[in-house]
N, C-alpha and C positions, 0 to 999 in steps of 0.2 A: 544394738538392743540386746541385752543379755537375757537368755531364757531363765525363767524363774527356777527351773530345775537346778541351775548352777548358781543363780544370783540370790535366791531367797535362802537365808541362813538355815531355816528349818528343813528345806528340801536338800540343800547341799550336804547337810549333816547325815542324811540317809542315803545319799547317792551310792556310796560304796557297798553298804549292806544289800541294796536292791540289785546291784550288778557286780557280784563278787568274782565272776569268772573273767579274768583279764588275760587269758591265754593269747588273745590277739596281739599282745605286746611282745610275745616271744620273737616274732619276726623282726621287730625293731631292735630288740636287744642283740639279735644275731647280726643285724646290719651294722650296728655300732661297733661290734667286734670285727666284722669283715672289713670295715673301712679304717680300723685302727683309731677310732675317735677317742681323744682324751678330754675333749670338752664338747658339751652338747647344750643347745638351746631348745627347750621344749615349748613351742608356741601352743597356747590353749592347754596348759598343763592341768587344769581342773583341780581335782583333789590331790594331785601329786603322785599318783601311783607309779607312773613310768619314771618320773624324775627320781624318785626314791630308789627304784630298782637300779637305775644307772649309778646313783651315788654309792650304793652298796658295793658296786664293782670298782670303786675308786675313781670314777669319772667325775670331772668337774662339771656341775650342772647348774643351769639357770632355768627356772620355770616362770613363765609369764601367762597371765590370764586376765581378761577384763572383769571376770566374775569374782569380786572381792570375797564373797562368802565361801566360794570353793577354795580359794587360796588360803583363807583362814583355816579351813579344815586341814589343808596340807601342812600349814605351819604348826599345827598341833600334833602331828604324827611323830612317832619315834624315828629318830634319825633326820628330822627336818632341818636341823642345824647344818647339815652337810650341803644343803641346797640353797642357792640364792633365789629368793622368791620375789617376784615383781608383780605389781598390780597394773594392768593396762593391756594394750595390744602391741603389735609389732611396730607401730609408729611411735611408741613411747620408749623404745629400747635405748640404753646408753651405749656408747662406743664399745665394741668388743670384736674379738677375732676368734671365731668359733670353728671347730672342725666339722660339726654336724648340726643341722637344724631339723627338727622333727615336728610333724603335726599328725598325731595318732587318731584313731577312731574317726568320728564324724567332724573333726575340727575343720578341715578344709571345706567341706560342704556346708557347714554351719556359717561360714563367712559368705553369706548370700549376696550382700551388697557389692556391686562391681568395684566401687571406689575402695571399700574396705579390703577387698581381695587384692587390688593393686598395692595398697599400703602394706599389706602383709608380705607380698612377694618382694617389694622394695626393702622392707625392714629385714627380711631374711637374707637378702643379698648383701646388705650392708653389714650384717652381723657376722657373715662368714669370712674366714680367711681366704685368700686366693686358692682355688682348688678345693675348697670345702664343699660339702654336699647338703642339699635339701631333700628330705624324704617325707612323703605323705601319701595318703590313699584317698580315693574317691570312687564312688560306685559307677559302674558302666551303665549309662542311660539305656543302652540297647536291651538290657535285662528287664526293664520296666518293673522294677520291684514295687512301685507304688500300686500296681494292680493286686499284688498280694496284700499290701497294707490296706487296701479297700475293704478287706474282711475284718479289720480291727474294729471291735465294738467292746462295750463293757463286758459282754458275755464271753467273748472269745479271748480276751486278754486279761481278764480279772485274776488277781492273785492277792493273797494276804501273807504278809511277812511279819514275824515277831522279831523286833529289833531290840537288843539289850539296851536298857536305859531309856527307850522310847515307847515300847509297847507294840501293839499290833497296828500295822499300817496297811490299808487297802490301796491297791493301785490298778489302773487300767489305762489303755491308750486308744485313741480314735483318730482316724484320718479325717482331716477337716477341709483340705483343698488341694487340688492338683491343677496348677496353672503353670505348665512347663515353661522354663526349666525349674520352677519352684514347686516344692511339695511340702505341705504343712500338716502338722498333727498336734494333738493335745494330749497331755498326760494329766491324770487326775489322781490325787492322793488324799486319803481320808485317815486322820489320826484318831484311833479309837479312844485314846486317853482323854481327849476333850472334844471330839467331834469336829475338829478343825478340818476344812476342805480347802486344799490348795491345788491350783491348776498351773500348768506350764505350757505355753504356746511355743512351738518350734517350727522352723522352716529350714529346709535343706535345698541347696542349689545343685542340680545335676548338670555337670559340664561334660561335653564330648571330649574324647582324647585329643583330637586335633586342636580344640579350643585351649585346653590346658597347655599343650606343647607350645602353641603360639604365645600364650601369656608368659610362659617361662622364658622363651627366647627373647621376648620384648623387655624382660627385666634382667637380661644378662646371663641367663643360665643356659647350659648345654645339657640336653636330656641324654643321660648315659644309658638308662634302662627303664623299661616299663614292665613291672613284674606282676605276677598274680598274687592275690592275698591268700595265704594258707588257710585262714579261718573261713573265707568265703570264696572258694575256688570258682573261677569263671565269672565272678560277679563284680570284681573291683579291679581298678588299676592302682598299682603302687608305683609312683613316680620316683626315680632317683635322678636328681639333677645336680650338676656341678657348677659352681660359680666359675664362669668363663673369664677370659682375659679381655674380651671386648666390653666396652661400656654399654649399659642398657640403652635400648632404643627409646628416645624421647616420645611421649604421647603424641599420636597423630602421624608419626613417621612410619614408613613401610618397613 
């Protein structure tokens, strides 16, 4: 189920103006250089910000996302012709041999369904060349960030943004449910031009470090490193996993 923030054409079109600071991607750009990646698959590419940054550096990039509206935004950006854009999830990937697979931002946590998570890890494994790497981030549950989010209300998160070609857009967020390991929240957007009100329901899954490491191992990965996120120090795990030589462990096997 795709969040409306990414799947509704009107909301996807304003995603970048509402969240213009993507300095969180600097660490991923640095890792692509560190690992000498010449080809990258960006799972959950959204509106294509990271994929286009990679392409500008001469890297061969494939971006895939189940939210067609977001990928359409990406396809309309300058330089989009340098990227191969795909609609779907990691289970829909064609055969490829990639140096690096990435899931930036909230992508890994937004894959809340256990079967969808397994499909994603399997797809990432199959897309990588032997020795290729998967890199993604996920919040550390021990930090209990949802307790901070409990203070989210219309009053505490309200903002109005003037977006060229769109007009004024009011936006706010509210925490709606904490049923660990799932945490849900709602975003509301009001378009001043016509009074249209659109909401987006989102759910994130908080996985323990040991759980993620186990899942990676079962899908044929070797965890090389677990790093800190420069933009949220002490709050997130950044996993660096290499496609190993052993075959993935079949479901139900130890």
